[in-house]
N, C-alpha and C positions, 0 to 999 in steps of 0.2 A: 716483817718477813717470818713466816712461821717456822717452826722448828725443823720440819721435814726438808724444806726447801734450803735452809741453812746447812742442814746436813749433806743434801745432795751438792751444794755449791762447794763445800769444803772437800768432798771426795773428788768431785770434778777438777778443783785446784790442784790437789796432790797429783792426779793422773796427768794433767797437763804439763806440770813441771817436771815430774819424774818420768813421764812416758810409760810405755810397757815395762820398762825395767824395774818398777816398784811394785810388784805383786804382793809383797809381804805387808807394805803400808796398806795397800787397798784391802787386802785380805783381812787384816787385823780390824779395820774400820768396819767391814762388812760383818764380822764375826760379833762386834760389839752390837750390831742391829740384832742379832739373834739374842743375846743377852738382854737387850733392852725390851725385846718382845715378851721375854719371860717376866721382867719387872714391871714394865709399864702397861702391858696388855695381856696379863695372866688372868688366872681364875677370879681375882679380887677386882678386876678393872671393869669399868663400864662396857658391856659387850652388847652385840646383837644376839638374834635367835640362834646363830651357829657359835657363839662364844668368841667371836672375833672381835677386835676393838671396834668400837662404835665409829662409823664414818669410813670403814674400809670395806672394799667389795661391793658387790651387787645387793640389791634389796632382798632379804631372805625369803624363802618360800616355805620354811618350816622344815625343810629336808636338810640332811647332811649325809651325804653318801661316804661309805666306807667299805673296807674290805677286811676279811680274815684269811690268812694264809696257813694252811695246815701243813708244815714242813715235813711231818712225819709222812703224810701221804704222799708228798712229792718224793720222798726218800724211799718209800715202798713200791712206787711206780716209776721205773726207769724210762727216761725218754719223755715223760710228761711235761717236765720243765721246757725242754727244747720244742715240744709241740706248742706249749703257749707262747714262747718268744717268737717262733715262727708265724703264728696266727697275728701276733701284734705287728711285727716289723714288716711282713709283707703287705698287710692292708694299708699301714701308714707311711709306706714308702721311705722306711728307715735305710739310709744308704750303709753299704758295707765297703769301707775305703781299704781294707785288707791289712790294716795295722792297727796296733793297740794306741799309738799316739793320737790318731784322727777318730778313733771309735765313736759311733753314734749309738746310743742305747736308750730304749724306752723301758724295757723291763729285761732283767739279767740275773745271774746267780753270783753269790758272793759266800765265802766260809763265814762261820758264826764270828771270827775275830775282826773281820772287816765289816760285817753288818752291824754288829753291836760292839764296837771298840770302846775299851776303857770302862766297861761295866764290872765293877769289882764284885757285884753280887752273884756273878756267874764265874768266880774263880773255882778252879778245880772242876772244870766241866767233864762230863761222862764221854766216853769215847764215841757214842752215837752222835753226839752233838758236834763234836770235833770232826766227824765224817760227813755231816750234812752240808748241803749247799742251801742257802736261803735266797728265795725269790726277792728280788728289791726292784723298787720302782718309786716314782714320785709319791710322796706321802700325804699329798693333798691336806697339808696341815689346816687346822682350824685358825691358827694364828700364825700365817705364812711370813716369814721374814723376807722371802724373795719378792713378795708383793711390795713390802714397804720399800725395799732397795730400788726397784725399777723406777727410773726417772720418766718414762714414756707411757706408763700403764700397759705395756705389752703383755705383762703378766698380771693376772687378776684372779680374784675368787667370783665365781658366778653364783647365781641365786641359790644353787643346790649345793654349795660348799666345794665346789671342784675347782681346782687351780688350773687356769686355762693359759694358753699362749696365743697372742696375735702376732703371726710371724710378719705381717706388713708394719707393725708398730716397732718391732725390735731393731734397734740400732746397733746391736752386737757389742754393747759396753761390757757386758758379762757381770754386771754388778749382782745380778740375781744369782749366778753361778757361785759368787764369792759368798754369798749371803746364805745359800742353801748348806745346811749342815749334813745333808745325806749324799751329796755328790749325785743328785738325781736329773742333772741337767747337762745336756751336750751342746757343744759349739761347732758349728759347720766351719771348719778351717778351709774347706775345699768345696767345690760346686757339686752337691749331691747328685745333679743330673749329668755329671760328666762320666769319664771312663778312664781306664789306664790299660794301655796294651790292648785296647780294643774290648775290654771286659768292662761293662757298664757297671757303676757303682750301685744302682738299683737294677736288680735282674729283670724284673717285669713291673712296669709302672702301673700302678692302680689308679685309673682315672677318677675314681670316686673321692680321693682325698688329695689335696694339693701337695705337690713337691716343694721343697724348701729353696731358699738362695744360700748362695755362700755368705756367711757373716751373720747368721741369726742362730738364736738358741732353740732347742727343742726338747720336748719330754712327753711322759705319759699324760693322757688327757682323761683317764678313766673311761675312754671310749664315750665321751659326752653326747655326741650325736645320736649314737646307739641307745644310750640311757633315756635320752629325750623321747625315743620312739618305743619305749617300754621294752628294749633288748638288754641282755647282759653285756658286759665288756668281753671282748674277743678272747681275752687270756682265761676268764672265767667259763666262757662256753667251751673253750678247747679242753678243760678239765673233765666235762662230761658229767657221768653220774658219781665221780670219785668224790665230790665235795671237797677237794683240796683247796678250792677257793670259794669263798661265800661273799657275794656283793649286795648291798643293799642300805636302806635308810637307817642311820644310827639313831635318829631322833624318833622312830617308830618303834615303840617298845614290843609290838607284835610282829616286827619284820623278822625273817629268818637269821640275819646276822645279829639282831639284838638277842635273840633266843640262844645262839651260839656263845655270845660273849657272857651270857648269864651262866651256862652250863660248864665252860671250859676256862681254864686258866690260860691267859695271853701275855705276851710282853710286846713292847713297842720299842722303836729305834729312838734313842736319846730322849726319852720324855721328860728328863730334867731340864731340858731347854725351854720349856713352856710353849713349845710349837704346837702342841697337841696333835700329834699325828692320826690320821684316819685309817692307817693300816696296822692291823694287829697279827701277831704270829703265835700259833699253836706250836709248843716245841716239846 
């Protein structure tokens, strides 16, 4: 029996014995997966063309898509963040349950202390950084612990390095949520296609993208289908000419995103975990 199967059975056994009332034990095991990804599949491990541990994800294409978010431009353009969120959530039928507890989000805003917690290098931050809101989403990590934790392969890394969700394979175990160190995944506790007091959770259903069911996890997909058509992600398109978001192939030294990363200082969320996030921030 291989080690990954033993780990899954160990976690499943704890879940069966303790039930839902043992989130701390499950969370601890999943967080160990994050540390293991840094130690066992980090920069020094055998990797594929994307830097992910060999044997994980789809066959590489030589591409690795990523994003640069210029927080200053969002700060200087009021309403731009809301425009990006609306473009994403309306297209992908993200439900609004009307309360924080059941909230589903693919892209949203957080203050610096929430987006970059525990980063001692940013002690004594300037007033502007304190006042800023940071756009956060799935980091589409090159070494994703969520993929390692999923027992059904419902979440996987595709050939372009994008972390995807197969809603039909998801069994709602939420192991991927426990493994993700960024809180970038949401769980449907309620039926997204339902309503409350006559108000539908999805104001206007977009027939071009499937609605989900109760009991599945969802998250940002970097607009994978649009990218395959040569289009930009919806949030990037919504920023227009501001260049508040730049998307492209990190493995192409001549791409716009690679040029931006060469010219500007950027930070990532929790890079010390070894997940190798594909989202970078200009502050």
